[in-house]
N, C-alpha and C positions, 0 to 999 in steps of 0.2 A: 145637313144631309148630303150624302154622297150623290154625285150626279152620274148618270149613265143609264144604259138599257138593261135593267134587271127585272126578272120576274120575282115573285114572292120568295122563292128559294134563293135566287141570286142576291136579293136585297138582304135577306137574313144572313147569308154568307158574308156579304160585305160588312154588315154591322159586327158580326163576330170577328172578322179580320181586323176591323178598326179597333175593337176592344183589345185584341192581342197586341196590336201595334202600340196602343197606349200603355199597356202593361210592360211591354219591352222598353218603351220610352222611359218609364219610371226606373226600370232596372239600369238602363243606360245612365240616367242621371246619377244614380247611387254610385256607380262604378267610376264615372268620369268626373263628377263634380261633388258628390256627397260625402266624401271621406275627409273629415276635418283632421288637421294636424296641428300640433302645438306650435306656437310661435317660437322661432329660433332667432335670437338676437342677431341683427345684421341682415336679415332678409328684408326685402323691399316692403315698405309700408306706403301704399298709395294714398293720395289725398282723397280719393273717391273710388268707387267701383260698383259694379252691378251686384245686387244681392237677389238671389232667386232660388227656387227649388224645382221639383218635378212639375209643379202646376204650370209654370210658364212654358216649359218644353212641351207638355201635353196639349195646352191650348194652341201653341204654335203648330204642332203636328195636326191637330184637328182642322185648323184653318187651311193648312196646306193640302190636306186630303179633300177639302171642299173645292179647292182650286178656284175660289173666287178672288181674283188677283187685285181687285181695286177695293174701294170702300164698300162695306156690306153690313151685315147684321152685327158683327163684332164692333165695327166702328160706331154704329148707332148705340149699342149697349155701353160702350166706353164713354161716349159723349154724355149720355144720360147719367151715368154714375158719377162722372167728374162734376157735372153741373150740380147734381144733388149734393155732393160732398162740399163744394165751394159755397153753395147756397144761392145759386143763380138759376135763371130759367133756361139759358141757352148756352150751348158749347159747340164749337166746331173744331174737329181734329184736323191738324195740318202736318206737314212733313218735317218741321223743325221749330224750335223756339224762335230762331231768327225770322223764319217765315211768319210766325205768329205775331212778332213785333211789327213786321212789315204790314201785315193785314190790319192789325189793330189801328195803326196810324193811317194807313191808306183809307180805311173805312171813313175816317173823319174828314176826308177830302171829297167825299161823294156829293154830287149835285143834289141827291135825294135829301140832304140835310138842309138845303136852302141857305138861309143867312148864317146858320151855325157851322157851315162847312169851313174847313181850314183851306186857305188859298195861298198861293205863292206870295212870299213876303210877310206872311203872318208869323208871329213869334210863338215858340214853344219852350217853356222853361224846363230845364233838365240839369243833371249834374255832370261835371267833367270827370269825376272819379267813378267811372262805370264801365260797362261792356259796350263795345262798338255798336252792336246791333240794336241797342236802345236808341242810339243817336242817328245812325245811318238813314233810317226811313225819313226822318225830319228833313235831312239835307236832300235826299233823293226826290222828295216831292216839292222842293223849292221853298219850304218854310225855313225860318231862321231859328236855330237852336240858341237859347239864351242860357249860358252856363253859370251855375251858382256853386258855392262851396258846400262842403259837408261839415257836420259836427262830429267831434270825436269825444268819447270812444264808441259811439253807436254807428258812426260811419254812414249816416244817412243825410239827406238834404237838410240844410239849415233853414229853419222857419224864418229867422230874421232876414236871411238872404232872399228867401222866397218873396217876402213882402216888398223888398227893395227892387226886385227884378221885374215886377209887373209894369206893363206899359199899355197904352191904348191899342197896341198891335197884338197883345198877348191873347192867344186863343186856347192854350192847353198847357197842362203839366204832364210830363211823361218821365217817370222815374222808377227805378228798381228798389225793391226791398233788399238791402245789402246783405249778402251771405245769410239770408234767412231771417234777418232782424228787421221787423217792419218799420218803415218810416212812420211818423206820427199821422196816421190815416185820418183820424177825426178832424184834426186841425187842418190838414191839407185839403180834405173834402170841403170843409167849411170855407176855406180860402177860395177854392174853385167856384163854389156856389155863389159866394159874394161877388165875384168878378165875372160870372158867366162863362167859366172855362170848363173844357173837358178835362177829366182826370183819367190818365192811362196808367194802370198798374202793371209794371213788368214784374210778374210774380214767379219768374223762372227759377229763382234760387230760394223760394220761400214757401213752396207748397205745404199747406198744413199750418202755417203760422196764423196767429189770431191777434186782433186788436179790439180793445174795448171802445165801442162807439155808443155814446148816450146810454151807458150802463149795460150794454149788451155785447157779448163777445161775438165778433164776426171774423170769418176767415178772410185773410188777405186775398184780394182778387174779387171780393164781393162788394167793396165800398166804392171803388171808382166806377166810371161809366163803362169801361171795357178793360180787360186784363188778359195776361198771357202766361202760359207755362211752357217749359221745355222738358222733354223726356229723353234727352241724351243720357248715356250711361252714368255720367257723374251726378245726375240730379236725383231728386227724392224718389221718383219712380222712373222706370225706363221702359222703352220699347225699341231701344237701339237709337234710331233717329225718330223724331216726332215732336210735336208741340200742340198747343191748343189756344184758341181764343174764346173767351167767355164773357157774357154780359147779361143784364136783365132787360136790355132794350131790344125789342123785337125788330125795329128798323135797322139798328146796327148789326144785328145777327144776320138779317137778310143781305145787307151790303157785304158783310164779311164772306158769306157763302158765295155771293156772286163773284167777288174778286178772287176768291180761292178757286172757283170753278170756271176759269177762262174769262170771267166778266159777264157771263150770260145772265139774262133776265129770268130765265126759267129756273124753277126750284125743284124740279123732279129729282128724286133720288137716282143713283146709278142703276141702270137697267130698267127704269120706269119711264113711261111716256104718258103725256096728257093728264098729269095730276090735276091741273087747273080746270080741265074739262072744256077748254076753249083754245086748244093749241093752234088751230088754223082760222081763228075768228078775229084776232086783235088787229089793231092799227098801232105800229111802233115807229116813231120818227117819220122818216120819209120812205120807209119800206112799203112794198105793195100790201094792200089789204089782205089779211089772212096769211101773212108770212109766217112760216113755221116758228113758233115761240121758242123751241129748243135751240134755235140759231139766231136769237135776238140778243144783242149785247148792250147792256145798260152801263157797263163800266169797262175801262181798260184793265183786264185782269190777267191771271196767271193760271197755271195748274200747280197748286200747292197741296194737293190732297195726300194723305197717307194711305196705307193699305190695310186690309183686314188682317194680314199676318202680323203687322205691327200692333194693331189694336187688340188682337188676341192676347199678346204678351201683356199689354197694358191692363186688360181686364183682370188677369191674374195678379198683377202688381197692385191693383187697387185693393185687393183683399188684405194686403200687407201694409198699406200706407200708414194707418194709425200706429202700428208697431214701429215702423221706420221713423216716424216723427218722434215718438217717445224715446227711441234709442239714440237719436241724434241729440236730443235734449240731455239725456243722461251722459253721453260721452262728452259733450261740451262742458257740463258741470264738473266732471272729473278733472278735465284739464284746467278749468278755472280755479278749482280748489287746490290742485297740486302746484300751480304756478303763482299762486297769490303771494308767496314769499319773495317773488322777484319784482314786485311792483315798484321798487326803487329805480329799476333800469328798464322795465318793460311796461308799456301802457297796455293793460289787458282789456278785452272787450267787455261791454256792458249791454244788457238788453234795453231796448227803448221802453221808457216808463209806459205802463198801460198796455203792454204787449205780452204775448206768449210766442217767442220765436220758434221757428222750425229751422234749426241751424244748418247751414250748408258747409260752414267751416269755422275754424277758431282763428280769429284775426288778432295779430300781435303787432304793436308798433314799438320799435326800439327808441327809447327816449334820447334826446340830444345829449343828456348828461352821461349816458352810458359810455363805458370805455371800449366800445366796439361798435361796429356798424351793422346795419341790417344784412348786407351782403356777406359779411364775415360769419354771422350766425347761420344764415341760410346755407352757405357753402359747407359749414360744419355739419349741419343736419343732413344735407344731401350726401356728404361723404359717408354718412352712416345709414344710407339708404332710406332716409325719411324724406318723402316727396313734399315739396313746398310749392306755393304759388303766390305771386304778387296779387295786390288788389286790382286784378284785371288790367285795364289800361293805365291805372295810376291817374295821371292827368292826360286825358285823351288828346287835348290840344297840343301836346308836346310831341306827338307822333308824326312820322314822315307823311302820312296821308293828309296832314293839314298844311304841308309846306306851301302848296300852291294857293290854298284858301286864304292864307295869311295876307296874301297880296291883293285880295279882292275886298271890296267894300260891301258891307251889309250882308255877307254870307252867314255870319254868326256874330253873337254879342256876348261879352263877359260882363256879368253884373257883380261888381265888387271885386274883392281880392279872392284868390283861390289858395289861401295860405294852408289850410288843412289838407286840401287836395294835394298840394305839392309835398307836404309832410308825409302823407300816406304813400305817395309815389316813391319817395326817397327812403322811407324807413319802415314800411309796413309789409307784412307777409302773413300767410295763413297756412295752417295744417288741417288735416282732415278729421271729421267726426262722424263719417258715414256709418251705417249700421253694420258694415262688415268689420269694423274695428273691434278688437277684443280688449279686455282690460289690460292684458299683457302689452299690447301694442301702445295703448294710451300711456301706460306707466313708462314704457321705454322712451317714448317721445318726450314726455315731461322730464324724465331723468337726464336725457341727452341735453335738453335746454338748460337745466340746472347745472349740469356739469360744465358746460361751456361758460356760463355766466360766472361760476365760482372760480374758474381758472383765470378769469380776466379781472377779478377784483371788483370793489364797490364802485358806485357812481361817483363822478367827480363833483 
């Protein structure tokens, strides 16, 4: 509802004006964004992109007219809808997927968890072939990342390596579902339960993916103890910047919200006071009796909240999510079918057994026997305006940010060989399957790859 000093007539006029603004917003969308044009060979094909219609613009305009600039009713609606979609009880909206990973891990270090909290020097198993912000929080909180290899062609953590990596210091497993392809969730959760470990699902690239757990299909993000999403424009849904942390654990949810909201102990929603009914009656630490609960801090926290303007876009995107997931699966299948004839020189991706992926991209590895390199193929595609991406960091330990860490003892550990990780670093890349892809674009990309391969002859 619009805020301001209106009588009945003024309020009526304001609502009428708002309706006209929304009608004009739809017209603006149609003129500015809604005119499709046929694909012209040679025009840029991005690996990802935002897909939206007038609904996102109208919700954004509604939020802006309310001028509630922090988290509000749109945020609460989005959190409820996403939690319901994933199949968990609690969801906290944050300002990015990276912040979501930070909070998910930070929550596990809280003193509120007692003996289960992760402390400095404790070990956390993860993969080296991933995105930096899955790993960075482990290092920042003084825990020890234990890097294991991946399996190909699913590109997820190796179960054999996982078993060999555990030690008396291990406290958690934190890993991503690679490019929308779930890692073997049932097996990994069973492993964590057997060893008393936390399981953190980085679900940023896999929203909508499913895994069969004890005969029941479950959304990725609902099997671990805590999970994360990202809403950057490249991801399955977008609100520009944004992310989420979700869980079934009420205590973890409380800790996440505390750390997201400056570390405060109070759980009042923005704009609310005294939700607990005893704001000035408690005893907290060595603070004076009755110290204002809104300014009691039980954690070292941050301000990582998103805004209602972002959440408004997210609410409109949620209406499209199932369609987006279906389109991503369809686009991936088209590329898989068209490129199957090149399996002598290209290792094509496969879905994890027992899963229904929600593909983020189509990952290809150039085989060692191929008469060309990954870089040669990628440069050929880029020269034809087909955007490509490597498998994120490849082997994260090979990057300059690890230069100083290599000289320190006990900062990280490598469990076994990282053979497949290095192979992916040297020979893998991916192209897009996002819902904005048309059949013409998909066929153009596949034909470009086939043309390149044919020109260079068979495998040796």
